[in-house]
N, C-alpha and C positions, 0 to 999 in steps of 0.2 A: 549406811546412807552415802550416796555419791558425793564426793568432795566438790564443793563449788569453787570456782575461780582457780582450778588447777590446769594451767596451760602446758605443763611439762609434756604430757602425751602428744599434744598438738605440735609442740616445738620439735620433739623427736621425730614425729611423722613428717614434718615439713623439711627437716634438715637436708635430706638427699636432694630435694628440689632446689635448694639454694645454689646448687651447681649451675643452675641456669643464669644466676645473676652475680655469683661470687667466684673468685679464683679458688682453686683447690686448697691452697694454704689458708685462706680466710674461712672456708667451710670447716676445716679441721679446728681452727681457733674457735669457731662458733660451737662446735661439739664440746670442746673443753670448757666453754663458758656457760653451757646450758643450765646448770644448776644455779649459778650466780645470776643468770639472766631471769630465771623464774623468780628468784628471790627479789631481784630489782623490780620486776614488774609487780610483784605482790605488795611490796612496801613503799612504792613510789608515792610521793605526796600528791594528792589531787586537790584537796580543799584545805582550809585554814587549820593550823594547829591551835591548841588552847592558848599558847603564848600569843599568837597572832590575833586571835579573837579578843584577848584582853587588852593588848597595847595598841592595836591598830583599829579594829572595829569599835571598841568601847573606850577609845582614848578620852582622857579627861578634858581635852579642849573641845571636842565635838559633843561629848556627852558628860557634862560636868556634875550631874546629879545621879543618885541611885535610880530615881524614877526614869530619867532619860536613858540610862543604860539598860534598865529592865525592858522598856518598850522597844529599844533597838533589838534586844534579844528576841522579843516576840516577832518582830519583822523578819529577822534572819531565820528563826526557826520555821516560820510559816513558809518562807521562800523555799527552804530545803524540803519541807513536807510536800509542797506542790511539785517540786522537781522529782522527788522520790516516787510520787504517784505516777507521774509521766513516764518515768523509767520502768515502772511496773507494767504499764500498758504496752510500752515498747517491747518489753521482755516477753509478754504474752503473745504479741504478734510474731516476734522472732521465733518463738518455740513452735508455733503453728506452721510458719514458713519452713522451718527445719524439718518437721514431720512430713510436709508435702514434698520437700526435696528428696527425702528418703524414699517415699512412695514412687516418685518419678524415677529414682535410680533403680528400683526393683523392676519397673516396667520397661525401662529403656533397653534396647537391643544393640544399638550402635555403640561400639567401643569408645569412639572419640566423644560422643555425646555423654556417655557414662562418666568419662574423665572430667568433662566440664561440670557435670552435676556434682561430682565428688569435690571438686574445688569449691563450688558454691556451698556445699555442706561444711567443709572445713572452715571456710571463711565465716559462715554463720555461727559455728560453734565458738570461734574466737571472738566474734562480736558479742555473743551472749555472755561469755566469760568477762569481757570488758564491762558490760552492763552490770553484771553482778558485783564486780569490784567497785565500780562507781557507786552503786547502791549501798554497799557496805560502808563506804567512806561518808556518804551523805547521812546515813543513819548514825555514824559516829558523831558527826557535827550536830545533828538533831539532839542527841543525848547530852552533848556538852552545853548546848544552849539551855536545855532544861536544868542542868546543874547550876549554870550561872544565874538563871532566873530565881531559883531557890535561894542562892547565896545573896542576891541583891534584895529580895523581898523581906525586909525587916519590919513590915507593918506600918511604915511611916508615910506611905503614899498609896494612891488609888491604883489598883491593878485591874480595874474593870473598864475605866474610861480613859483613853489615851490623852484626851484633851486636858484633863485636870492638872497635870504637871507642867504643861507646855509653856505657860506664861513665865513661870519661874525658871524653867530649864533653858528656854530660848533667851531669856534675859541674861543668864550666866554665859551662854554661848556668845552672845553679841558683846558682852563685856570683854570676853577674850579677844574677839575680833577687833574691837575698837582699840584695845590695849596693844595689839600687834601692829597697828597702822604706823607708818613712818612718813616723814615729809616726802619721801620718794614714792609712796603708794599712789597708784593712778587715781585721777579724779573720780572716775566711774566707780572704782572699788570703794573709795571713801564715801561717796554719795550713797551707795547702796548700803554699806555697813552702818553709816550714821543714821540713815533714814529708818532702817529697821530697828536699830537700837533705841532711838528716841521715841519711836512709836510704842515699843514695848515699855519704856519708862513711863510714857503718858498713860498707857492702859493700867499699869501697876499703881500709879498715882490715883487714878480715878477710882480704883477699887480699894484704896487705902492700904496697899500692900508694899509700898516703897518706903523702906525705913531709912536707907542711906543712899543719897545720890552718888552715882559713880563719877569720879573725877577723870574727865577725858584728858587725853594728851594735850599739852598747851598749844601745839600747832593747829589743832582743830578750831580753836577760838571758842567764843561763847555761842550759845544757842541764839538763833535769829528769831 
C-alpha cells in the first residue's frame, strides 16, 4: 500500500530547483536537513493536544459541571467531523484534478508547457499530502473527544438533550464570573454579568432548584 503523507520524494525532487531561490550553500544545507524536515512536517502540531483540550477548552471556569464539559465535547467533535468531511470532498476534487493534469502532460507537445504542467502536478501532490496530514490530525482529535465523552458520562446527567443541564451549568458559570468582578471592572461588564446571573437565580427559584443563594461581592451591593 502506498504510504500516505510521505513528502520525502517530493522534497528530493524539488531540491535542485531550490537553486532558483537559494544560494548554493543554503541548498546544500537543505539537502543535509531533508530527513529532519520530513520529520518536522510529519509531527508538527496542527490542532489541540489532549492537555490543551482538558485545561483550555474544558476549563472548570467555563465548564464547571461534567454535563457542560460533555456537551462542549459534543460541539467540538461535531465541528471536527464537519471539517473532516469537507477535507474528504476537497481531496476527491484534488485527486481528479491531478489525474487530469497527468493526462494533459501526456498529450502536451510543447516542452515549456510540459514543464508548467509538471510543476502543477508536483504542487498538487504536495497539496494532497498536506490534506492527508490535516485529516489525520482531525481524526486524532475526533477520537480524543470520544474518549473524553466516555470519561465524563457517569450517568448523572442527560446526554440526549443539551438544554437539560444548562440552568445549573450556566448558574455555576455566572457564579464564577460574578466572583471574579472587582471594583475596577467596567460598568458594562458588571451589568451584563449581574443581569444574566440574577436571571438564572430567578429561574432556579421559580423552579424550586435554588438551595443556597450566592453571596455576591460586597461592592455590588444589594439587589434592587
